[in-house]
Every structure is written in C-alpha cells, then in structure tokens.
C-alpha positions in Angstrom: -28.4 -44.7 -1.8 -27.6 -41.3 -0.6 -30.4 -39.2 0.7 -30.8 -35.4 -0.2 -30.4 -32.9 2.4 -33.8 -31.1 1.4 -37.1 -31.8 -0.2 -37.2 -30.8 -3.7 -41.1 -30.0 -4.2 -42.1 -30.2 -7.8 -45.9 -30.9 -7.4 -47.1 -27.5 -7.4 -49.9 -28.4 -9.8 -51.1 -30.4 -7.0 -51.0 -27.9 -4.3 -48.6 -24.9 -4.0 -45.6 -25.0 -1.5 -44.4 -23.5 0.6 -47.3 -21.0 1.3 -46.3 -17.4 1.9 -45.6 -16.3 5.5 -48.5 -13.9 5.3 -51.1 -16.5 4.3 -50.1 -18.6 7.1 -50.1 -15.7 9.6 -53.7 -14.6 8.3 -54.8 -18.3 8.5 -53.4 -18.4 12.2 -54.9 -14.9 13.4 -58.6 -15.8 12.3 -58.6 -18.5 14.9 -57.9 -16.1 17.7 -60.8 -13.8 16.7 -63.7 -13.0 19.1 -67.0 -14.6 17.6 -68.5 -11.2 17.4 -65.7 -10.4 14.9 -66.3 -13.2 12.4 -69.0 -11.6 10.2 -67.0 -8.5 9.5 -63.9 -10.6 8.9 -65.6 -13.0 6.6 -67.0 -10.1 4.5 -63.8 -8.2 4.3 -62.0 -11.5 3.0 -64.7 -12.1 0.6 -64.6 -8.8 -0.9 -60.9 -8.8 -1.2 -60.9 -12.3 -3.1 -63.8 -10.7 -5.3 -61.4 -7.8 -6.2 -58.7 -10.1 -6.9 -60.6 -11.6 -9.6 -61.8 -8.4 -11.1 -65.3 -8.1 -9.6 -66.5 -4.8 -8.3 -68.2 -6.6 -5.3 -68.8 -10.2 -3.8 -72.4 -10.4 -4.7 -71.9 -12.9 -7.4 -69.0 -14.9 -5.9 -70.0 -18.0 -3.9 -67.2 -19.1 -1.6 -67.0 -22.9 -1.4 -64.8 -25.6 0.2 -62.9 -26.2 -3.0 -62.7 -26.1 -6.8 -64.5 -29.7 -6.9 -67.6 -28.5 -4.8 -67.7 -25.4 -6.8 -67.9 -27.3 -10.1 -70.6 -29.7 -8.6 -72.6 -26.9 -7.4 -72.4 -24.9 -10.6 -73.4 -27.9 -12.7 -76.4 -28.9 -10.5 -77.8 -25.5 -10.9 -78.1 -25.7 -14.5 -81.8 -26.5 -15.5 -81.4 -28.6 -18.5 -84.3 -29.3 -20.6 -85.0 -32.6 -22.4 -82.9 -33.0 -25.4 -80.5 -30.5 -24.5 -76.8 -31.5 -24.5 -73.4 -30.9 -22.5 -70.2 -30.3 -24.2 -66.8 -30.7 -22.5 -63.4 -31.1 -23.5 -61.5 -34.5 -23.5 -58.9 -33.1 -21.0 -60.9 -32.8 -17.9 -60.2 -33.4 -14.3 -62.4 -35.8 -12.5 -64.0 -32.6 -10.9 -65.6 -32.0 -14.1 -65.9 -35.5 -15.5 -67.8 -37.0 -12.3 -70.7 -34.7 -12.0 -70.9 -34.6 -16.0 -71.4 -38.4 -15.8 -74.0 -37.8 -13.2 -75.8 -35.5 -15.5 -75.6 -37.7 -18.5 -77.0 -40.5 -16.4 -80.0 -38.1 -15.9 -80.8 -38.0 -19.6 -78.5 -35.1 -20.6 -76.1 -36.5 -23.6 -72.5 -35.4 -23.2 -70.2 -34.9 -26.0 -66.4 -34.6 -25.5 -64.4 -32.5 -27.9 -61.3 -34.1 -28.9 -57.7 -32.6 -29.0 -56.8 -30.5 -32.0 -54.0 -31.0 -34.4 -51.7 -28.6 -32.4 -53.3 -28.2 -29.1 -55.5 -29.5 -26.4 -59.0 -28.6 -28.0 -60.5 -28.7 -31.5 -62.3 -25.5 -32.0 -63.8 -27.0 -35.4 -65.1 -29.8 -33.6 -66.8 -27.6 -31.1 -68.4 -25.5 -33.7 -69.7 -28.6 -35.6 -71.6 -29.7 -32.2 -72.9 -26.2 -31.8 -74.2 -26.0 -35.2 -76.0 -29.2 -34.9 -77.9 -27.5 -31.9 -79.4 -28.3 -28.4 -76.2 -27.7 -26.7 -77.2 -25.8 -23.3 -73.7 -25.7 -21.9 -70.0 -26.0 -22.7 -68.0 -26.9 -19.6 -64.3 -26.9 -20.1 -60.9 -26.8 -18.0 -59.1 -23.5 -18.7 -55.6 -25.5 -18.3 -55.1 -29.2 -18.2 -53.9 -30.3 -14.8 -51.9 -33.2 -16.4 -49.9 -31.4 -19.2 -50.2 -27.7 -18.2 -51.6 -26.8 -21.8 -54.0 -23.9 -21.8 -57.3 -24.3 -23.7 -58.3 -21.5 -26.1 -61.2 -20.5 -23.4 -62.0 -17.0 -24.9 -62.6 -18.7 -28.4 -64.6 -21.3 -26.7 -66.8 -18.8 -24.8 -67.3 -16.7 -27.9 -68.4 -19.8 -30.0 -70.7 -20.9 -27.2 -72.4 -17.7 -27.0 -72.6 -17.2 -30.8 -74.8 -20.4 -30.9 -76.8 -19.4 -27.8 -75.1 -21.8 -25.3 -73.8 -21.1 -21.8 -70.0 -21.5 -21.2 -68.8 -22.8 -17.9 -65.0 -22.6 -17.0 -63.0 -24.6 -14.6 -60.1 -22.2 -13.8 -58.5 -24.1 -11.0 -55.2 -24.4 -12.8 -55.3 -21.0 -14.4 -55.9 -18.7 -11.3 -52.8 -17.3 -9.8 -50.7 -17.9 -13.0 -52.8 -15.5 -15.0 -54.6 -12.5 -13.6 -58.4 -13.0 -14.3 -60.8 -10.4 -14.6 -64.0 -12.6 -14.4 -66.2 -9.6 -16.1 -64.1 -9.3 -19.1 -63.7 -13.0 -19.5 -67.5 -13.1 -20.3 -67.9 -16.7 -19.2 -71.3 -17.4 -17.7 -70.0 -19.4 -14.7 -66.5 -19.8 -13.5 -65.1 -22.2 -10.7 -61.7 -22.2 -9.1 -59.7 -23.8 -6.2 -57.6 -21.6 -3.9 -54.8 -23.9 -3.0 -53.0 -24.1 -6.2 -51.1 -21.2 -8.0 -53.2 -18.8 -5.9 -51.2 -19.9 -2.8 -54.1 -20.3 -0.6 -54.6 -23.1 1.9 -56.6 -26.3 1.5 -60.4 -25.8 1.9 -61.3 -22.8 -0.2 -62.6 -22.3 -3.6 -65.1 -20.2 -5.5 -67.9 -20.2 -8.1 -68.6 -17.0 -10.0 -72.1 -16.7 -11.7 -72.7 -14.0 -14.1 -75.7 -11.7 -13.1 -78.0 -13.0 -15.8 -78.0 -16.4 -14.2 -79.3 -17.4 -10.8 -76.6 -18.4 -8.4 -76.5 -21.4 -6.1 -77.1 -20.7 -2.4 -74.5 -21.0 0.5 -76.6 -24.1 1.7 -75.7 -25.7 -1.7 -72.1 -26.1 -0.8 -71.5 -26.1 3.0 -69.4 -24.0 5.2 -65.8 -22.9 4.1 -62.8 -22.9 6.3 -62.5 -19.5 7.9 -58.7 -20.0 8.1 -58.5 -20.9 4.5 -60.6 -17.8 3.5 -58.4 -15.5 5.6 -55.3 -17.1 4.0 -56.7 -16.7 0.2 -57.5 -13.0 1.0 -53.7 -12.5 2.1 -52.6 -14.5 -1.0 -54.3 -12.0 -3.1 -52.2 -9.4 -1.7 -49.1 -11.4 -2.0 -49.7 -12.2 -5.8 -49.5 -8.5 -6.4 -46.2 -7.6 -4.8 -43.6 -6.7 -7.1 -41.4 -9.8 -6.4 -44.0 -11.9 -8.0 -44.1 -10.1 -11.5 -42.7 -12.5 -13.9 -43.1 -15.7 -11.9 -44.7 -17.5 -14.7 -41.9 -16.7 -17.1 -39.6 -17.9 -14.5 -41.2 -21.2 -13.8 -41.8 -21.8 -17.3 -38.0 -21.7 -18.1 -37.5 -24.3 -15.5 -40.0 -26.4 -17.2 -38.1 -25.8 -20.3 -34.9 -26.7 -18.6 -36.2 -30.0 -17.4 -37.7 -30.9 -20.8 -34.3 -30.3 -22.3 -32.9 -32.6 -19.8 -35.5 -35.2 -20.1 -34.6 -35.5 -24.0 -31.3 -36.9 -23.0 -32.7 -39.7 -21.1 -33.5 -43.2 -22.6 -37.0 -44.1 -23.3 -38.5 -40.7 -22.2 -41.6 -39.5 -23.9 -43.1 -36.1 -23.1 -46.7 -35.6 -23.4 -48.7 -32.6 -24.5 -45.9 -30.0 -24.5 -46.9 -27.5 -27.2 -45.8 -23.8 -27.9 -47.9 -20.9 -26.7 -49.3 -20.0 -23.3 -48.9 -22.8 -20.7 -48.4 -23.5 -17.1 -45.1 -24.9 -15.9 -46.1 -28.5 -15.8 -44.2 -31.4 -17.7 -45.8 -34.8 -18.1 -43.9 -37.8 -19.3 -43.7 -41.5 -19.4 -40.6 -44.0 -19.7 -40.9 -47.0 -21.9 -41.3 -50.1 -19.9 -41.7 -48.5 -16.4 -44.7 -47.4 -14.3 -45.1 -43.7 -13.5 -45.9 -44.6 -9.9 -42.8 -46.5 -9.5 -40.8 -43.6 -10.9 -42.6 -41.2 -8.5 -41.8 -43.3 -5.6 -38.0 -43.8 -6.6 -37.9 -40.0 -6.7 -39.5 -39.6 -3.3 -36.9 -41.9 -1.8 -34.3 -39.3 -3.2 -36.1 -36.3 -1.8 -37.8 -35.2 -5.0 -41.8 -35.2 -4.7 -43.7 -35.3 -8.0 -47.0 -36.8 -9.0 -47.1 -40.2 -10.7 -50.3 -41.8 -11.8 -53.5 -40.1 -13.3 -53.6 -37.0 -11.4 -57.5 -37.5 -10.9 -58.0 -37.1 -14.8 -58.7 -40.6 -16.2 -60.5 -39.2 -19.3 -57.3 -37.0 -20.0 -55.1 -40.2 -19.9 -57.6 -41.9 -22.5 -57.1 -39.0 -24.7 -53.4 -38.9 -24.4 -52.9 -42.5 -24.8 -51.3 -42.8 -21.3 -54.2 -44.9 -19.8 -54.2 -46.7 -17.4 -51.0 -45.9 -15.6 -50.7 -42.2 -16.3 -47.6 -40.2 -16.2 -45.0 -38.5 -14.3 -46.1 -35.1 -13.6 -43.3 -32.4 -12.6 -44.9 -28.9 -12.0 -42.9 -25.9 -10.9 -44.0 -22.8 -8.8 -42.8 -19.5 -7.6 -40.5 -21.1 -4.9 -38.6 -23.3 -7.4 -35.2 -22.5 -9.0 -32.6 -23.9 -11.4 -31.1 -26.2 -8.7 -34.3 -28.0 -8.4 -34.2 -29.2 -11.8 -30.6 -30.2 -11.7 -31.4 -32.2 -8.5 -34.5 -33.6 -10.3 -32.8 -34.9 -13.4 -30.0 -36.3 -11.3 -32.3 -38.1 -9.1 -34.4 -39.3 -12.0 -31.3 -40.8 -13.9 -30.5 -42.7 -10.7 -34.3 -44.0 -10.5 -34.2 -45.2 -14.2 -30.8 -46.9 -13.6 -32.3 -48.7 -10.6 -35.5 -49.5 -12.2 -34.1 -50.7 -15.8 -34.3 -54.4 -16.6 -30.5 -54.7 -16.7 -30.3 -53.5 -13.1 -33.2 -55.9 -12.0 -31.4 -58.9 -13.6 -28.2 -57.9 -11.9 -29.8 -58.2 -8.6 
C-alpha cells in the first residue's frame, strides 16, 4: 500500500493542529522567565484571555487545567436543594455527562432533553420541563463534539431564565469558531477548553461565573500550565489577525466538499448534518464496518481522524450509533481542498480493503 508523503490532520475537533508559531513561541518564552516575573506574566495573560471573551476584566474568569475540570468545578459549586432538578441535552460530552451522573447519584434528578425534529435540541421539550418546575440548572453543550451541530443556546438561556432556572454552557467546541462576548451571552456559567478552535495548547481552560453567583476558588481546580496560559493569550491575538477572518466559512466549505464525496461511496450514512450554523465536523458510519477499523485504515494512509465514541457515549445513544460510534472528520484553519481530496481517496481505498468481498479474496 503506498504511503502518503505528508500527514493529513482531520481531527481538529479533538485538538487544533498545527498551533500558530506565535503560540508556540509564547509558550516556550514563559519557561525562561525569572520567577520574580511570574505573577505579572500570569496577570497579563489572564487579562488578555478575559478581553478575548468580551470581559472587562478577569475577576470572574477562573483559569483551569482544561474544559473538563472547569465543568466539574462549576457543577460542584451549584448548591442544589432537595427536590431540585438538573436538565441537560442528550448530546453531551462525557465532561458534562460524568459529573451530572455524580450529581444525580447524590439525589438531584437529571432530565435529558431529546433531539428536535430538525436539530440537536428540542426547545419545546425544555419548556415542558421548566413549566413542571423545580429545575435549578440547565447545563448544555453549545456545539456537539460528535456532529458539529450548534445548539440554540441563546434560546435555551432565555427559556431557563424565564422560569427562574440558571444556565451553564459548555462552550468548548464553540470558542474560537465564534467570537463570544460572555457578558452579552447572558449565561450564568460558561466553561471552555483552550486547545481546540482557540488554538491554544493542551492544559488550559476556563470557567466564567456571572457576578450574581459565587465563583469557585483556585484551590478547587489546581494549577494551570503557565506555558499553556501564555500560549492561549497569544492565540487570542492570532485569532484577531486579518488572515483569520472567514476561517469558519472556509472550513465549512471543506466539510461540505467532504460530505458531497461521501455520498458517492457505498454504505455511507452521515449523522447530524443539518442546515444552519455549525462547525466544520462530519460524522459518518459505513454499513457493516467498525468506525475504529476505518480510522485505523486511514491512519495507515496518513489521514488522521477520530473513530469511535469521541468521549460522548450518550450522544451516540441519541444518534443510534452506539456502541461503536462514528468516524468523525473535523477541519480547521490549516486545512485546504487537497486534504479533502486525499481523505476521500484514502477512504475509498480503506473501504475496498475492508469490504467483505476483499476479505473473502484474501
């Protein structure tokens, strides 16, 4: 089997790559700082990240070692009273699902809102739960990490507040693709990861808590990587460069190009691609084949994608793709049309090798 001369990286929803040179340089430079400079460097980076998220200062932004730790800290800080309920979507990453199950085991009933008729979240079902009462918190992802679909978070926040509930948004798959003004969004709590579309390094995330709520303490989440912190501050500058304007539209055009090519391949089913605002992710399965086997075959041909459940088992229950998951192909600012062409060619080769007729011939 011929080997590709370069790696085609199509797992941008897992972590963005390559990182901008300025991000790498800033992360390296902080390691050379004199310890006396650490407090000022931390404060400057903290403020820069806060400004990039529409905040006037960093007072309400808790930096964390990642999005998962941010969600856990935020949920743990909610003082649920007996009889109060937690509402989530049915499209959650394990970073939301796991601590929600812990809360449920502690006596807080959890309700999962199903998919809607034309999208990933049924707003009417949410309103029915809110009308029933006793909903303390609505905790939802902004964008599915499996399908790339954007949930109607503005409407979710508005509905929650109308009925006296608080709203907690996991924006890990949204920040970087969409400029977020956390004050205008009006969510009570927002968590995010820095290593995805923000183009920071691993080991940095954040938790915004609105002024009317008590904020978790630094001791609740542990130390963040100083290198990742410096890198994320540099990424905020990079995202505002003129060259990055329109990056979402360009990446979504690649996702559309891939989807068109997938329609020509036998047995392919695409999951969750609806019209409207979305991030450049395509999730698909192939009849009779395991997503993990397809992803492994693509890796041998130099194309890196995600094959499996993407740490989102509940999402796959919702999509009907459990227990094996999907092949997830996700694009970023560094990808181009040639990547789609090479991925489709490699996929056709993989499917030919894995087909039952090919196996029988061997």
